[in-house]
C-alpha angles and dihedrals in degrees: 000000000000092000090051090055091048091054091057092057118103095195106026093173098047125129131204127215125196105209120219138170097248104016142015127219115216127195127188129182114285093238091060100054140017089225102043098177125058137164123226131185127243097247121109093249089052091051091051090049089051091052091048091053093047092050091046090053092052097247115162103173129044128191120208131187115234096239111168109291095315091097095061099079091044091049093049096047095047092045091051089053091057100258121138105239123200117198106209128198111235090222090070091063093047094071095048111089117239143108117263137183134175093269096038094046094089091048091051090048091050092050094050090047093050091051092050096244095131133072127210119243118235119252121183124236122288094256091055091048090055093050090043092058092055094044092051091048089051091052091051090052092049091051091048091048091052090053090057090050088057089052090053090051090050092052090050093050091049087057088046091245098148097197092143090062094062103031127058093205117031091195094049123111095282096039095050092048091052095046093047090049090051091051089048089059107267114141104164109110093207092051090049092048090060087078088071112129119225091243093059109108095209115087124241090250092055092048090049090052091049091051094057109102146114112293100214114187098224093054092047088053091052090047092052093049093047090051090049091052090048091054092046091053090047088059091050090049090052089053090053090051091052090049091050091050089053094047096046096047097076092040094067102101096145129076107221126180108220110221131185129033120312112252118241110272117236126230092259096047114122116257098237128076095282096163094061093044093052093045092052090049096048098034091232136064105246092182088076087077107093112249096023109111121194091258090053090051089050090055093047096048095042091053101043106013124218095285113085097164089117089074116076094215143337092280091060090049094051091045090053088054090051091236097121121097116258122251104216099154130160124179092353091303121117106233097179137355096182117139118245118262115250141167092214107149093214089054091051092048092050092048091051089049090051091053091056091061095070092100099022117127094216131102090262090053091052089048091053093049091047090054092047088058091056102039142009119289098252091057092044089050091053092047092051091046087054089053091049090051090054091051092050091050095049093046093051096043100039100030091229124149121235115238118193112221093197135242094280093055091048094049092048090050091052090048092054091048091052091050091050091049091050091049092051091049092048092050091054090052093046099253135120122221115220119190117235113238120238092241093055 
């Protein structure tokens, strides 16, 4: 009977590890050790002792739960020792019936792994993980910097300095010059209004009127500290940009000819030639896709890397991004086709790129507006993000360049499809459609 059970196992020499903050519980098959369950600490020496025991038992595959960030050191140590490590989503175990406890969790994980009930999560290559850490840190700094801008705006409003009513961007060229002059001690509204840039729509008189307020000392103190924090974070962001430039330089193994005009760089775009560095890393220029700015491409490549061979096809890739419609069907009736919720950063970047196509004159922009006429904007946004994901997959896997045919070509193509559909419908009903001449 025991041999019959062993034959049903997909991974007979698999181990399961329940990850914790201070200790890890490890379980191996009963036929590999007399004491199949052990507890190890979280220190590096403990992790090396765990790897030694697993190798001595003859384990070749290890399943880990993705618990916070505690799994990362365990994953790295076991992978360096030559073990095949599977990172398993805890939600997969939730739907499998069985009783679990803190001590038995590793045994349950080992059993499911040996029977082949679990699937390994995808983790990009090491070079992408290094770049990803810096890009995520840069995003955190940008979010923190934006929060200090809001504090500056609050201090200005409390002094009745209505700078936000006359300037679109308070931290633009004009706004920064005015705020820095206020912190330096200037209180004359007319003198502050002289910092007005020629491209600002508001007149100098209107800006002067907005800069007339009550200069309370406590709010000026808060404004000065918020500006100092903003400048300090700007230095940290510049350090991240320099680190990214250093990391991306050796990754450029492809010679790519950049074609088409360079898109306008945003305020938070790194100062170095990021477009060329990303194109040499990926082998293609993803910024040629309408809606994808260079910062969006940086997010996409840092999260998934240029190698997508882990995905069987484009459908698997879009499903991993949670951009595919759901298949909740019962009795042949579709109950729900809503996409799954996800915090995937690539998904968020593609959805933001799709939103920027609302007024774009490209074929993708026309496709987005056509969908908005048929459905609500959130669903149209998801559908366009799905289309962008397919383009990214094909460009990275096939090495092909994206060529925009233009809005006119797309609309003419849709017109011909509508005419063909009407002709097929008319033929079924026994009619013939005759086009009306322009003269008639």
